[in-house]
N, C-alpha and C positions, 0 to 999 in steps of 0.2 A: 498493451495487453500484458498479462503475466507470462513470463517466459517459461518454457518447459522445464528448465532446470531450477526454476524458482517460483513455481506456481502453487496456488492454493488448491489442495485436493483433500477436503474434509473426509471423504469416504476412505481414502487410503491412509489417513493418519492413525497412528496407534493412540487411541483415546486416553486422555488423562483422567485422573480421579475428579469427582465432583468437588472435593475440597480445593483443588487447584484453581477452579473457576472463580472462587471467591477472592483470589489474589491475582487474577489474570488481567492482561491488557491486550488490546488490538489497536495499534496506533500507526499513523502514517507520518513520514518525515523524510529527512535526508540522512544517508549513511555517512558517518564520520569515524574518526579515531583519535585517541589521546595517548600520550606517552607516560602518563601518570607521574613521572618525576624527571628532573633534569638529567639524572644518571641514565635513565632509559632513553631519553631523547638523544643524549650524546652517543649511546651505543649505536643507534641507527645512523647517526651522522657519520660515525666511523665506518660502519658496515657498507653504507652506500657509496662511500669514498668520493663524494662530490661536494659541491657547495652546500651551505646550510639549507637553502631553499629546496634542494632535491629531496631531502628527507621528509619534507612536508608536501611534496607533489604527489597526489594520489596515484597517478599511473606509474610513476617511478617506484613508489613504495609497493604497489600491487605486483609489479614485475619482480621485485626483490623477494617478496613473500612467496610467490609461486615457486621460486628456486630454493628458498630457505623457509619452508613452512614451520620449522621448529622455532623460529624466532618470532612467530606471531603471538606467542604467549607474553611477549614484552609489550604488547599493545592492549589498549582497551577500546573495543569497538563501541560506537555510540550512535544513537538516533537523535537527530537534531531537529528543532522546529524554529524557524526564523533565525537560524544560525546558532541557536543556544542548545547545548546538549540537554536532553530531557531524560534519557535512559542510557545506561551502560549495558552492553550485551555480553553475557557470560555463558557461552555454550557449555553443555554438560561434558565432563571429561570423556565419557564413553564414546561420544560422537564429535569430539572437538576438532579432529582433523578434517572430517567431511564438512563440518559446519564452517570452519575457517575458509575452506576452499570456496564454499558458496558465498560467503561474505566478500571474499576477494573478487569473485565473479560479479557480484552486484556492484561493488565499488567501480570496477572497470566499466560496466554498463552505464552506471550513473555519470561517469566522467567522459566516456567516449561515445556512448550511444544515445545520450540525451534523455536518460531516465529521469522523470520528474519527481516521482515519489517512491519511497521504499515502504512497504507495509510489513509490520512485525507483530507476530503473536507471541506471547510469552507469559511467564509467571514471575511475580516479584520474588527476589532472593536477597533481601537486605539492601545495602547501599554501598557505594564505593566513592573514593575521593579522587578527583581528577588533578591534573598538574596545576590548575589554577587555584586549587584548594577548595573548590566547590564540591559538595557531596551531591550525588545524583542516585536515584533508585537503580538498583541492578536487577536485570531480568535474565532468566534462563529462557532463551528463545525456542519456540517450537518451529524448527527450520522448515518443515513442510508448509507452514503458514507464513513464511517470509518470502516476499516477492517484490515485484516492482511495477510501476505504471510507466509505460512508454507510449506517449501520444503519437509519435511518428509511426510506430509499428501498428498501433491501433487504427490510425487513419488509413494506412495502406491496406490493412485487412478488411476494413469496412468499405472503403471506396475504391480500392485498386490503384493502378497507376494513373497519374495525371495525363489526360488526353493531350495530344499534340496541339499546337497553336492553330493549325489549319482547321481543326474540328472545333470551331468556336462555340457552337451550341452545347456540345458535350462538355467542353472545358468550363463554360459558364455554369452549367449544372453541377459539375464537380466542385467548383470553387464555392458555390452556394452551400452544398452539403458540408464541405470542409469547414466553412465559417460556423455553420450550425453545430457541427460536432465539437469544435473548439469551445464554443460557449457552454455546451452540455458538459464537457469535461471540467471546465473551470468551475461550474456550479457544483459539481460533485466534490471537487477538491476543497472548495470553500466550506462545504457542510461538514467535511471530515477534519476540520482544523481544531482538534481537541487532543487531549492526552490519552484518550481511549481507555479510561479506567472504569467508569461506571458501566453497568450492563447495557444501559441505553446507548451510550457512545460506542461501545464495542459492536453492538448490533448495527448501528448506523455506519460505522467505518467499514465493517465487513460487507454490508449490503452495497454501499457505493463502489467498493472495490470489485464486487461481483458484477455489478451493473457495468462498470468500465470494462471488465474482462469479457463479458458476454456480448455486449453491444446490442442486445435485442431491444432494450428500451429506446436507445437512440434511433434505431431504424424505424420502429413503429411510430415514434413521436414525429420524426421528420416527414414520413409519408403523409401524415395528417396535418402537417404545418402547425404543430402545437408548440407552445412556449412554456418552459418550466415555471411553475408558480411557487412551489415550496416542497420541502421534504419533511414529512411528519413521522415521528416514531411513537408508537403506542404499544402498550402491553397486549399480547395476542391472546385471543380467546380460543385458538385452535392448537394449543400446545399439547403434544403427546405426554403421557404420564412420565414424570421424572425430568421433564425438560423445562427450561426457562426461555420462553419465546417472546420475541418482539416483532411487531409488524412495522416494516419500514416502507412508507408510501411515498413514491415520487409522483407528485401531483402536477399535471399539465393543464393549461387552459388553451382553448381555441380562440384566438383574437377575433376571428370572423363570426363567432357564435353570438346570437342575440341573448342567450341565456348566460348571464355573467356568473351565475352560481355553479354552473356545470363544470366539473373537472374530470379529466381522464386520469385515472390512477393506476399506476403500476406498483404492485405490492410484492415485496419479498418478506417471508417469515424467517427470522433468524433465531436459531437456538444458541444461547450463550452459556449453557450449563457446563460446558467443558472449556478448557483453556483455548482451544481452537474452535471458533464458532462454525456453524454450518447452516446451509439453507434447508429449510423444511419444505418439501414439495417443490413446485416450480413457480414460475412467475405468474401472478394472478393479475388480470386486467379487468377493470370495471369503470363505470361512470358513477361519480358521487356528486351530490348536490349540497 
């Protein structure tokens, strides 16, 4: 689930301008960092005072930056997909200190707590060149829209503690729900495997992140023994004035049903008219044919 210090709270965000949304992203990946140049890499090698590998060890670097936050400007934070940097993160100067502390916290959670995905909302701000010589798009992140997926914490919140071995029936039930939850999360993550640039992909990525955070779809689908069939994204017909809304439908099928065309649909309507998307209304549940 999204942690309190790095959660998505659209209602609490200072809303950006409509123009910002035209250059906005909402993407998922892994948090990384780059030294930009050999000189900056050597600077950190000297400051950390250990072997070369220490400067590239995320937890060692995070501990150093917590003690010396002023040196964080010598790094470029990145969001990676399949190990390849796809964005460079450039926090606004007015909030750079708090933003860097949040990024350090996310880096520690990723490396120490098993965070699987980092989600980032932001607006394009040119490009920057990494130490490899490759240029990547630069983003000004909306830090309230920057958070993480932690399956272990999500599992514990949804399922509680694993029952003891002597409670065999309860333990079997727990493990069944755990396996179902794992498949559910994997399907959500696969659907969000994109750059988060188009309005459609931003709506999709935000909706699956919200579904992961809330857990309400998982609980309902498990109780009815449903299997996820697909995720469909369509332009919404219920957009309030001035909004750009998309319906993200998580479609499930009942394997035991004789009606092969029936689908249980969980629908989120997502407004992407601002840099940080938001859910319009609540979760809508219906049966479609």
